[in-house]
C-alpha positions as a LaTeX table, in Angstrom:
\begin{tabular}{lrrr}
\hline
Residue & $x$ (\AA) & $y$ (\AA) & $z$ (\AA) \\
\hline
Met1 & 1.30 & $-23.45$ & $-14.24$ \\
Ser2 & $-1.30$ & $-22.12$ & $-11.43$ \\
Pro3 & $-2.68$ & $-18.72$ & $-11.68$ \\
Gly4 & $-1.41$ & $-16.86$ & $-8.54$ \\
Leu5 & $-2.40$ & $-16.32$ & $-4.97$ \\
Tyr6 & $-1.36$ & $-13.17$ & $-3.14$ \\
Glu7 & $-1.88$ & $-12.47$ & 0.08 \\
Val8 & $-1.30$ & $-8.61$ & 0.18 \\
Tyr9 & $-3.09$ & $-5.11$ & 0.63 \\
Gly10 & $-4.90$ & $-5.11$ & $-2.40$ \\
Met11 & $-5.63$ & $-2.17$ & $-4.32$ \\
Pro12 & $-7.11$ & 0.68 & $-3.72$ \\
Val13 & $-6.20$ & $-0.78$ & $-0.12$ \\
Glu14 & $-3.36$ & 1.93 & 0.35 \\
Ser15 & $-1.89$ & 0.28 & 3.67 \\
Pro16 & $-2.14$ & $-1.51$ & 6.97 \\
Ser17 & $-3.70$ & 1.51 & 8.54 \\
His18 & $-6.38$ & 1.88 & 5.21 \\
Ala19 & $-7.70$ & $-1.78$ & 5.50 \\
Ala20 & $-10.94$ & $-3.10$ & 6.99 \\
Val21 & $-9.31$ & $-4.42$ & 9.54 \\
Leu22 & $-7.22$ & $-1.72$ & 11.29 \\
Ser23 & $-3.04$ & $-2.15$ & 11.49 \\
Pro24 & $-1.55$ & $-3.81$ & 13.79 \\
Ala25 & $-3.41$ & $-6.48$ & 12.88 \\
Asp26 & $-3.55$ & $-8.56$ & 9.55 \\
Gly27 & $-5.95$ & $-6.76$ & 7.61 \\
Arg28 & $-4.65$ & $-8.07$ & 3.96 \\
Asp29 & $-6.95$ & $-9.47$ & 0.94 \\
Ile30 & $-6.11$ & $-13.28$ & $-0.38$ \\
Val31 & $-6.33$ & $-11.51$ & $-4.28$ \\
Val32 & $-6.78$ & $-14.75$ & $-6.83$ \\
Asn33 & $-5.17$ & $-14.34$ & $-10.62$ \\
Pro34 & $-4.72$ & $-10.64$ & $-10.07$ \\
Glu35 & $-2.83$ & $-10.67$ & $-14.12$ \\
Asp36 & $-4.74$ & $-8.68$ & $-16.72$ \\
Ser37 & $-4.31$ & $-11.45$ & $-19.53$ \\
Val38 & $-3.26$ & $-8.39$ & $-22.46$ \\
Ala39 & $-0.75$ & $-6.87$ & $-20.52$ \\
Ser40 & 0.89 & $-9.87$ & $-18.90$ \\
Pro41 & 0.74 & $-12.63$ & $-21.52$ \\
Leu42 & 2.46 & $-14.72$ & $-19.30$ \\
Gly43 & 1.17 & $-14.23$ & $-16.32$ \\
Trp44 & 3.61 & $-12.61$ & $-13.46$ \\
His45 & 6.05 & $-15.76$ & $-12.95$ \\
Asp46 & 7.24 & $-16.40$ & $-16.45$ \\
Asp47 & 9.71 & $-14.03$ & $-18.63$ \\
Gly48 & 9.41 & $-16.20$ & $-21.97$ \\
Thr49 & 12.41 & $-18.01$ & $-20.64$ \\
Gln50 & 11.90 & $-19.44$ & $-17.52$ \\
Thr51 & 8.79 & $-20.07$ & $-15.02$ \\
Tyr52 & 9.25 & $-18.77$ & $-11.67$ \\
Gln53 & 8.22 & $-19.87$ & $-8.02$ \\
Ile54 & 9.66 & $-16.67$ & $-6.46$ \\
Met55 & 8.32 & $-13.13$ & $-6.69$ \\
Arg56 & 9.92 & $-12.88$ & $-10.75$ \\
Gly57 & 8.42 & $-12.64$ & $-14.19$ \\
Asn58 & 8.32 & $-10.88$ & $-16.91$ \\
Asn59 & 7.44 & $-7.55$ & $-15.96$ \\
Val60 & 9.08 & $-7.39$ & $-12.27$ \\
His61 & 11.89 & $-9.29$ & $-9.66$ \\
Ala62 & 11.33 & $-8.69$ & $-6.56$ \\
Tyr63 & 13.34 & $-9.18$ & $-3.43$ \\
Asp64 & 14.65 & $-8.16$ & $-0.49$ \\
Asp65 & 17.89 & $-5.99$ & $-0.41$ \\
Arg66 & 18.77 & $-5.59$ & 3.61 \\
Asp67 & 22.21 & $-6.15$ & 2.83 \\
Ala68 & 22.50 & $-3.26$ & 0.49 \\
Asn69 & 24.23 & $-5.24$ & $-2.19$ \\
Asn70 & 21.72 & $-4.70$ & $-5.26$ \\
Ala71 & 21.13 & $-8.01$ & $-5.70$ \\
Pro72 & 18.84 & $-10.89$ & $-4.49$ \\
Pro73 & 20.31 & $-13.00$ & $-1.70$ \\
Ala74 & 20.92 & $-16.48$ & $-2.28$ \\
Ala75 & 17.01 & $-17.45$ & $-0.71$ \\
Gln76 & 13.95 & $-16.01$ & $-2.01$ \\
Pro77 & 10.41 & $-16.11$ & $-1.05$ \\
Asp78 & 8.73 & $-19.45$ & $-2.17$ \\
Cys79 & 5.52 & $-19.67$ & $-3.84$ \\
Gly80 & 5.17 & $-23.25$ & $-4.36$ \\
Pro81 & 4.09 & $-24.64$ & $-7.32$ \\
Asp82 & 0.89 & $-23.28$ & $-6.93$ \\
Leu83 & 2.24 & $-19.40$ & $-6.78$ \\
Glu84 & 0.30 & $-19.28$ & $-3.22$ \\
Cys85 & 2.72 & $-16.18$ & $-2.32$ \\
Ser86 & 1.55 & $-15.98$ & 0.78 \\
Phe87 & 3.33 & $-15.15$ & 4.08 \\
Pro88 & 3.72 & $-14.12$ & 7.64 \\
Leu89 & 2.90 & $-10.79$ & 8.94 \\
Asp90 & 3.21 & $-9.68$ & 12.25 \\
Leu91 & 3.73 & $-5.72$ & 12.49 \\
Thr92 & 4.09 & $-5.29$ & 16.04 \\
Thr93 & 7.37 & $-6.95$ & 15.12 \\
Asp94 & 11.00 & $-5.87$ & 13.53 \\
Pro95 & 10.31 & $-6.03$ & 9.78 \\
Ser96 & 12.91 & $-8.50$ & 9.60 \\
Thr97 & 10.57 & $-10.99$ & 10.48 \\
Tyr98 & 8.03 & $-10.33$ & 7.85 \\
Lys99 & 10.37 & $-9.92$ & 4.33 \\
Ser100 & 8.40 & $-12.38$ & 2.62 \\
Ala101 & 5.69 & $-10.61$ & 2.86 \\
Ala102 & 6.85 & $-7.47$ & 1.97 \\
Val103 & 8.97 & $-8.45$ & $-1.06$ \\
Ala104 & 4.95 & $-10.29$ & $-1.84$ \\
Asn105 & 3.42 & $-7.21$ & $-1.55$ \\
Leu106 & 5.80 & $-4.75$ & $-3.28$ \\
Phe107 & 5.80 & $-7.97$ & $-6.09$ \\
Tyr108 & 1.94 & $-7.30$ & $-6.81$ \\
Trp109 & 1.65 & $-3.61$ & $-6.92$ \\
Ser110 & 4.48 & $-3.39$ & $-9.23$ \\
Asn111 & 2.89 & $-5.99$ & $-11.67$ \\
Ile112 & $-0.72$ & $-4.09$ & $-10.73$ \\
Val113 & 1.25 & $-0.66$ & $-12.30$ \\
His114 & 2.35 & $-2.02$ & $-14.85$ \\
Asp115 & $-0.92$ & $-3.71$ & $-15.98$ \\
Val116 & $-3.14$ & $-0.78$ & $-15.57$ \\
Gln117 & $-0.52$ & 2.17 & $-17.11$ \\
Tyr118 & $-0.38$ & $-0.89$ & $-20.54$ \\
Arg119 & $-3.82$ & $-0.19$ & $-20.95$ \\
Tyr120 & $-3.62$ & 3.24 & $-20.75$ \\
Gly121 & $-1.04$ & 3.09 & $-23.52$ \\
Phe122 & 2.82 & 2.52 & $-21.74$ \\
Asp123 & 3.23 & $-0.44$ & $-23.71$ \\
Glu124 & 6.13 & $-1.78$ & $-25.10$ \\
Ala125 & 6.96 & 0.38 & $-28.30$ \\
Ala126 & 6.20 & 3.68 & $-25.46$ \\
Gly127 & 9.25 & 1.86 & $-23.44$ \\
Asn128 & 7.64 & 0.19 & $-20.49$ \\
Phe129 & 9.21 & $-2.26$ & $-18.47$ \\
Gln130 & 9.22 & $-6.12$ & $-19.21$ \\
Phe131 & 11.93 & $-8.72$ & $-20.00$ \\
Asp132 & 10.63 & $-9.87$ & $-23.13$ \\
Asn133 & 8.51 & $-7.41$ & $-25.23$ \\
Phe134 & 6.78 & $-10.24$ & $-27.56$ \\
Ser135 & 8.29 & $-8.16$ & $-30.71$ \\
Leu136 & 5.92 & $-5.36$ & $-30.26$ \\
Gly137 & 8.23 & $-2.82$ & $-30.34$ \\
Gly138 & 10.70 & $-1.22$ & $-27.52$ \\
Leu139 & 13.51 & $-2.66$ & $-26.03$ \\
Gly140 & 12.91 & $-6.01$ & $-23.68$ \\
Gly141 & 15.39 & $-7.03$ & $-20.98$ \\
Asp142 & 14.38 & $-4.52$ & $-18.37$ \\
Ala143 & 11.93 & $-5.77$ & $-16.35$ \\
Val144 & 11.86 & $-3.69$ & $-12.69$ \\
Arg145 & 14.34 & $-4.98$ & $-10.16$ \\
Ala146 & 11.83 & $-4.51$ & $-6.64$ \\
Glu147 & 14.11 & $-4.12$ & $-3.77$ \\
Ala148 & 12.33 & $-4.58$ & $-0.76$ \\
Gln149 & 13.89 & $-3.57$ & 2.87 \\
Asp150 & 16.84 & $-1.87$ & 1.09 \\
Gly151 & 19.32 & $-1.64$ & 3.88 \\
Ser152 & 21.11 & 1.38 & 1.58 \\
Gly153 & 18.71 & 3.95 & 3.13 \\
Ile154 & 15.97 & 5.26 & 5.91 \\
Asp155 & 12.89 & 6.61 & 5.71 \\
Asn156 & 12.75 & 6.89 & 1.82 \\
Ala157 & 12.38 & 5.43 & $-1.43$ \\
Asn158 & 13.83 & 5.72 & $-4.76$ \\
Phe159 & 13.38 & 5.13 & $-8.37$ \\
Thr160 & 16.61 & 4.47 & $-10.46$ \\
Ala161 & 15.48 & 5.69 & $-13.93$ \\
Thr162 & 16.95 & 4.36 & $-16.88$ \\
Pro163 & 16.77 & 4.27 & $-20.47$ \\
Asp164 & 14.61 & 1.47 & $-22.48$ \\
Gly165 & 16.32 & $-1.79$ & $-22.42$ \\
Thr166 & 18.22 & $-1.70$ & $-19.64$ \\
Pro167 & 16.34 & $-2.34$ & $-16.11$ \\
Pro168 & 15.36 & 0.19 & $-13.71$ \\
Lys169 & 15.09 & $-0.52$ & $-9.53$ \\
Ile170 & 12.64 & 0.48 & $-7.02$ \\
Gln171 & 14.46 & 0.37 & $-3.53$ \\
Met172 & 11.63 & 1.08 & $-0.91$ \\
Phe173 & 13.36 & 1.73 & 2.62 \\
Leu174 & 12.15 & 1.18 & 6.18 \\
Trp175 & 11.08 & 4.22 & 8.33 \\
Asp176 & 12.47 & 5.05 & 11.86 \\
Leu177 & 9.54 & 7.54 & 12.90 \\
Thr178 & 7.66 & 4.72 & 15.08 \\
Phe179 & 8.09 & 1.64 & 17.21 \\
Pro180 & 8.32 & $-1.00$ & 15.78 \\
Leu181 & 10.00 & 0.84 & 12.47 \\
Arg182 & 7.42 & 0.81 & 9.47 \\
Asp183 & 8.35 & $-0.70$ & 6.01 \\
Gly184 & 7.43 & 1.11 & 2.89 \\
Asp185 & 7.23 & $-2.05$ & 1.49 \\
Phe186 & 3.48 & $-1.68$ & 2.74 \\
Asp187 & 2.14 & 1.84 & 1.69 \\
Ala188 & 1.23 & 0.81 & $-1.41$ \\
Gly189 & 1.32 & 5.18 & $-2.31$ \\
Ile190 & 5.25 & 5.16 & $-2.22$ \\
Ile191 & 5.18 & 2.00 & $-4.42$ \\
Val192 & 3.43 & 3.34 & $-7.31$ \\
His193 & 4.82 & 6.97 & $-6.71$ \\
Glu194 & 8.56 & 5.50 & $-7.10$ \\
Tyr195 & 6.90 & 3.46 & $-10.16$ \\
Gly196 & 5.38 & 6.52 & $-11.44$ \\
His197 & 8.98 & 7.99 & $-11.95$ \\
Gly198 & 9.70 & 5.10 & $-14.58$ \\
Ile199 & 6.67 & 6.26 & $-16.43$ \\
Ser200 & 6.80 & 9.64 & $-16.92$ \\
Thr201 & 10.98 & 9.33 & $-17.90$ \\
Arg202 & 10.73 & 6.83 & $-20.77$ \\
Leu203 & 7.09 & 8.98 & $-21.47$ \\
Val204 & 8.49 & 12.60 & $-21.44$ \\
Gly205 & 11.15 & 12.93 & $-24.08$ \\
Gly206 & 10.99 & 9.25 & $-25.35$ \\
Pro207 & 11.81 & 5.85 & $-23.79$ \\
Ser208 & 15.98 & 6.46 & $-24.42$ \\
Thr209 & 15.58 & 9.93 & $-23.32$ \\
Ile210 & 15.62 & 10.03 & $-18.98$ \\
Ser211 & 17.10 & 13.43 & $-18.86$ \\
Cys212 & 13.75 & 15.61 & $-19.29$ \\
Leu213 & 12.22 & 16.02 & $-15.88$ \\
Ser214 & 15.11 & 16.81 & $-14.29$ \\
Asn215 & 14.84 & 20.67 & $-13.86$ \\
Pro216 & 14.63 & 22.38 & $-10.45$ \\
Gln217 & 11.02 & 22.53 & $-10.67$ \\
Gln218 & 10.69 & 18.75 & $-10.56$ \\
Pro219 & 7.62 & 17.64 & $-12.64$ \\
Gly220 & 7.86 & 13.85 & $-11.79$ \\
Glu221 & 6.98 & 14.31 & $-7.84$ \\
Gly222 & 3.62 & 16.12 & $-8.84$ \\
Leu223 & 3.43 & 12.90 & $-11.68$ \\
Ser224 & 4.18 & 10.43 & $-9.24$ \\
Asp225 & 2.04 & 11.82 & $-6.34$ \\
Phe226 & $-0.71$ & 11.65 & $-9.16$ \\
Trp227 & $-0.43$ & 7.94 & $-9.81$ \\
Ala228 & $-0.06$ & 7.38 & $-6.07$ \\
Leu229 & $-3.77$ & 8.89 & $-5.74$ \\
Val230 & $-5.39$ & 7.29 & $-8.42$ \\
Tyr231 & $-3.95$ & 3.86 & $-7.49$ \\
Thr232 & $-5.67$ & 3.99 & $-3.80$ \\
Ala233 & $-8.51$ & 6.27 & $-4.37$ \\
Arg234 & $-11.58$ & 4.59 & $-3.09$ \\
Pro235 & $-14.77$ & 4.41 & $-4.83$ \\
Glu236 & $-16.64$ & 6.95 & $-2.08$ \\
Asp237 & $-13.51$ & 9.49 & $-2.67$ \\
Ala238 & $-14.40$ & 12.66 & $-4.20$ \\
Gly239 & $-12.21$ & 15.59 & $-6.06$ \\
Pro240 & $-12.15$ & 18.05 & $-3.10$ \\
Asp241 & $-11.25$ & 14.88 & $-0.60$ \\
Pro242 & $-7.96$ & 16.15 & 1.29 \\
Arg243 & $-5.86$ & 13.33 & 0.75 \\
Gly244 & $-2.76$ & 12.66 & 2.90 \\
Val245 & 0.12 & 11.02 & 0.76 \\
Ser246 & 2.02 & 7.98 & 2.81 \\
Thr247 & 0.24 & 8.56 & 6.09 \\
Tyr248 & 1.43 & 5.34 & 7.14 \\
Val249 & 5.03 & 5.60 & 7.43 \\
Leu250 & 4.86 & 8.51 & 9.65 \\
Gly251 & 2.83 & 6.69 & 11.77 \\
Ser252 & 0.04 & 9.32 & 11.50 \\
Ser253 & $-3.61$ & 8.29 & 10.68 \\
Pro254 & $-4.86$ & 7.85 & 7.26 \\
Gly255 & $-6.33$ & 11.16 & 7.51 \\
Gly256 & $-3.36$ & 13.00 & 8.43 \\
Leu257 & $-1.19$ & 15.01 & 6.12 \\
Gly258 & 1.64 & 12.93 & 5.53 \\
Ile259 & 4.74 & 13.61 & 3.95 \\
Arg260 & 4.05 & 16.39 & 1.53 \\
Thr261 & 2.61 & 19.65 & 3.16 \\
\hline
\end{tabular}
């Protein structure tokens, strides 16, 4: 099958308001064959049993869940046999008009985190999220279910942590603080933050124990914010530079405070 092509806000571009062509214009990049051959030897659209033209593979299955039933819709965005996952985006319209573009961005970023973290030790034996573990340790059958424009909430996002071998779930919501609404699926800081909860819950205490970060200090939140900042850091950024977290969904400029005080 052909290498994947994705029209997305490619790493390290955090959101439409961080792109070279600024929101509401379409400032997405065309990213070709971004998968890491070590972390994702089958690519991003093959789970070892089947090759998909939808945004599903060994690491992630991304789809919209606007009806909040925790399941893929009957029709999912089709990238075609050449895996060209490029879909229209008009940020001046309601997010319902660009569901496929949102799914593509969520799929891309979720796979990016999988592949990068694999190189830092979050692999099969450490309890990462894969359908097929290629006999390299850990339990398979737990690719991330990534639900775009999830209808069960607003102005937030979440990650349902699970022990190794059980599929976890990311739910990305819309944000109603602007008009038109903004879509958390285009805020990479939020995506990485939520995926980060999966990393930390499986690494702290081991992949089958997911309760070690549930104390009132909430260290998992700080860890997830750290990952969000790392993945969206630009070459010119320096340690002392202030960074707002998730400014896009609030409708503020990239230099704004964001959702953290």
